[in-house]
Backbone bond lengths (Angstrom), bond angles and torsions (degrees), N, CA, C in turn:
res aa  C-N    CA-C-N  psi(-1)  N-CA   C-N-CA  omega(-1)  CA-C   N-CA-C  phi
1 X - - - 1.440 - - 1.531 110.47 -
2 X 1.315 115.57 -36.76 1.468 118.70 179.44 1.527 110.55 -62.82
3 X 1.345 116.60 -43.85 1.464 120.37 179.64 1.525 110.71 -63.68
4 X 1.321 117.53 -39.04 1.459 121.22 177.98 1.529 110.23 -63.71
5 X 1.320 116.23 -43.52 1.462 120.21 178.51 1.524 111.06 -60.49
6 X 1.324 117.36 -44.04 1.464 121.10 178.94 1.527 110.40 -62.44
7 X 1.334 116.59 -44.41 1.467 120.35 -179.51 1.531 111.53 -62.08
8 X 1.318 116.72 -43.56 1.468 120.32 179.11 1.524 110.54 -63.99
9 X 1.330 116.34 -43.57 1.465 120.30 178.86 1.524 111.38 -60.48
10 X 1.328 116.92 -42.36 1.467 120.19 178.24 1.525 110.85 -65.21
11 X 1.311 116.85 -43.64 1.464 120.83 -178.87 1.512 113.29 -67.58
12 X 1.305 116.99 -35.11 1.464 120.86 -178.39 1.527 112.41 -89.28
13 X 1.330 116.16 -14.40 1.453 121.06 -172.50 1.522 110.84 52.32
14 X 1.322 114.37 42.09 1.463 122.05 179.81 1.527 107.80 -149.39
15 X 1.311 115.70 165.20 1.460 120.15 179.05 1.519 109.80 -92.43
16 X 1.319 115.40 121.72 1.462 122.48 176.09 1.516 107.50 -129.29
17 X 1.327 117.01 132.53 1.456 121.47 178.26 1.526 107.84 -112.68
18 X 1.319 115.89 125.36 1.467 121.19 175.85 1.524 107.27 -95.45
19 X 1.305 116.35 114.92 1.463 121.62 179.41 1.531 109.17 -87.97
20 X 1.313 117.17 133.95 1.465 122.19 -179.21 1.533 110.31 -132.73
21 X 1.327 118.03 63.48 1.468 119.67 -174.55 1.531 113.96 -64.43
22 X 1.319 118.14 -30.35 1.457 119.52 -178.11 1.523 112.69 -73.47
23 X 1.322 117.66 -16.74 1.459 120.93 177.63 1.513 112.06 -65.89
24 X 1.305 117.56 -23.11 1.457 121.38 -171.04 1.521 113.70 -105.11
25 X 1.332 117.46 3.02 1.469 119.95 178.12 1.524 109.59 -125.87
26 X 1.330 116.27 157.62 1.462 119.73 -179.94 1.530 110.45 -84.33
27 X 1.333 115.91 177.45 1.467 120.48 -175.30 1.529 112.63 -64.47
28 X 1.320 117.57 -37.31 1.468 119.36 178.25 1.524 110.18 -62.27
29 X 1.320 116.24 -42.02 1.466 120.27 178.38 1.525 111.31 -67.71
30 X 1.334 116.56 -31.21 1.470 120.09 176.99 1.523 110.28 -65.64
31 X 1.334 117.05 -44.27 1.472 120.49 176.74 1.526 110.27 -61.88
32 X 1.332 116.83 -42.14 1.460 121.03 179.58 1.532 110.92 -63.02
33 X 1.327 116.71 -40.71 1.465 120.58 177.79 1.528 110.74 -62.00
34 X 1.322 116.62 -42.12 1.472 120.02 177.56 1.523 110.13 -60.42
35 X 1.326 116.93 -42.17 1.465 121.64 178.48 1.525 110.62 -61.60
36 X 1.324 116.60 -44.05 1.464 121.11 -179.41 1.523 111.68 -65.80
37 X 1.326 117.07 -39.29 1.464 121.11 -175.73 1.521 113.46 -78.05
38 X 1.337 117.47 -38.19 1.457 119.08 -173.31 1.513 116.25 -137.34
39 X 1.327 116.51 7.41 1.457 119.89 178.70 1.518 112.12 68.96
40 X 1.311 114.45 -165.79 1.459 120.33 -177.16 1.530 111.69 -61.57
41 X 1.323 117.09 -30.24 1.471 119.87 179.95 1.524 111.23 -61.42
42 X 1.329 117.99 -41.07 1.460 120.84 178.82 1.526 110.49 -70.70
43 X 1.319 117.61 -41.12 1.469 120.98 177.26 1.532 109.23 -58.42
44 X 1.322 117.24 -46.93 1.473 121.14 179.11 1.531 111.37 -62.54
45 X 1.316 117.28 -39.85 1.462 121.10 178.59 1.531 110.46 -62.00
46 X 1.310 116.82 -43.41 1.467 120.97 178.53 1.521 110.51 -63.35
47 X 1.318 117.16 -43.27 1.468 121.04 179.28 1.521 110.78 -60.29
48 X 1.308 117.43 -43.44 1.464 121.35 -173.74 1.524 114.54 -82.98
49 X 1.328 118.35 -26.06 1.466 118.23 -171.01 1.523 114.89 -116.40
50 X 1.325 118.28 -5.77 1.460 119.81 -179.90 1.517 110.52 -122.30
51 X 1.305 114.76 159.74 1.472 120.37 169.58 1.512 108.60 -157.88
52 X 1.307 115.47 158.15 1.460 120.06 -180.00 1.524 111.11 -126.20
53 X 1.306 116.89 12.69 1.470 123.12 -178.01 1.529 110.83 -60.19
54 X 1.329 115.40 128.87 1.456 120.04 178.40 1.526 111.87 -65.87
55 X 1.326 117.04 -22.92 1.458 121.34 178.96 1.536 112.09 -86.57
56 X 1.320 116.88 -10.40 1.466 120.94 -178.01 1.528 112.72 71.23
57 X 1.318 116.62 22.35 1.476 122.37 -175.55 1.526 111.08 -72.53
58 X 1.319 115.70 115.94 1.466 120.87 174.23 1.527 110.84 -115.55
59 X 1.323 117.19 16.18 1.461 120.14 -179.97 1.532 112.43 -97.36
60 X 1.313 118.05 -17.14 1.460 121.46 179.18 1.524 109.80 -109.19
61 X 1.327 116.01 115.83 1.473 122.18 -178.28 1.524 108.79 -100.84
62 X 1.315 116.37 122.42 1.456 123.38 177.65 1.526 107.74 -111.36
63 X 1.321 117.40 172.44 1.467 119.39 178.79 1.524 111.97 -61.80
64 X 1.316 117.68 -24.54 1.466 123.56 179.90 1.525 112.89 -95.34
65 X 1.313 117.38 -1.14 1.457 121.16 178.34 1.515 112.42 127.01
66 X 1.323 115.85 -161.84 1.453 121.94 -176.40 1.527 111.66 -91.36
67 X 1.323 115.83 148.13 1.453 121.04 175.64 1.513 111.37 159.99
68 X 1.319 115.18 168.79 1.465 120.90 -179.56 1.520 111.64 -69.23
69 X 1.326 116.48 -27.19 1.454 121.08 -179.14 1.519 113.59 83.05
70 X 1.331 117.71 -2.50 1.463 121.27 -174.72 1.528 113.80 -115.05
71 X 1.322 117.78 -30.94 1.464 120.50 -175.23 1.535 110.12 -74.12
72 X 1.311 115.64 168.68 1.463 121.20 -178.28 1.532 111.90 -61.60
73 X 1.315 118.00 -38.67 1.470 120.51 179.72 1.527 110.80 -64.46
74 X 1.320 116.79 -42.33 1.472 120.44 177.77 1.520 110.79 -66.20
75 X 1.337 116.46 -40.27 1.456 120.15 179.12 1.530 110.56 -61.90
76 X 1.323 117.16 -44.31 1.465 120.43 178.61 1.526 111.55 -63.25
77 X 1.336 116.19 -43.62 1.467 119.86 -179.53 1.524 110.69 -65.89
78 X 1.330 116.96 -43.32 1.456 121.83 179.34 1.524 111.49 -63.29
79 X 1.327 117.14 -46.95 1.465 120.81 178.85 1.525 111.29 -62.01
80 X 1.328 116.31 -42.57 1.456 120.11 177.63 1.515 112.11 -62.47
81 X 1.329 116.16 -40.02 1.471 121.10 178.29 1.529 110.43 -61.99
82 X 1.338 116.00 -46.23 1.470 120.07 -179.14 1.528 111.16 -61.42
83 X 1.339 117.84 -42.26 1.458 120.61 178.38 1.524 111.40 -66.92
84 X 1.342 116.48 -39.03 1.472 120.88 177.66 1.532 110.46 -62.32
85 X 1.331 116.57 -47.22 1.467 120.78 -179.29 1.525 110.22 -63.17
86 X 1.333 117.25 -41.55 1.473 120.63 178.35 1.522 111.29 -61.30
87 X 1.326 117.46 -36.43 1.461 121.95 179.72 1.514 111.54 -71.86
88 X 1.331 117.41 -36.10 1.466 120.05 -176.45 1.509 112.05 -79.30
89 X 1.322 118.44 -19.88 1.460 122.02 179.14 1.523 110.55 -73.47
90 X 1.322 116.88 -29.44 1.475 121.34 -177.69 1.482 112.77 -63.73
């Protein structure tokens, strides 16, 4: 991302900052941020309209959203969801 930012700045001859806040937090914190920003409606929107499955699987719906449930991206999303839910139950 840093290299992309530098390239864009050079090409535009202007200062542009690319913010990447989700790069620095884990999946549980990402779910929590969605809850803070938009409540349950945003969390539900993310579950229904996004996925990070490396296989691109949109045929299997889990409580955390769509995905194969087996690849590393699904495992990270699923684990993050479980930690987020455990935190919100308290």
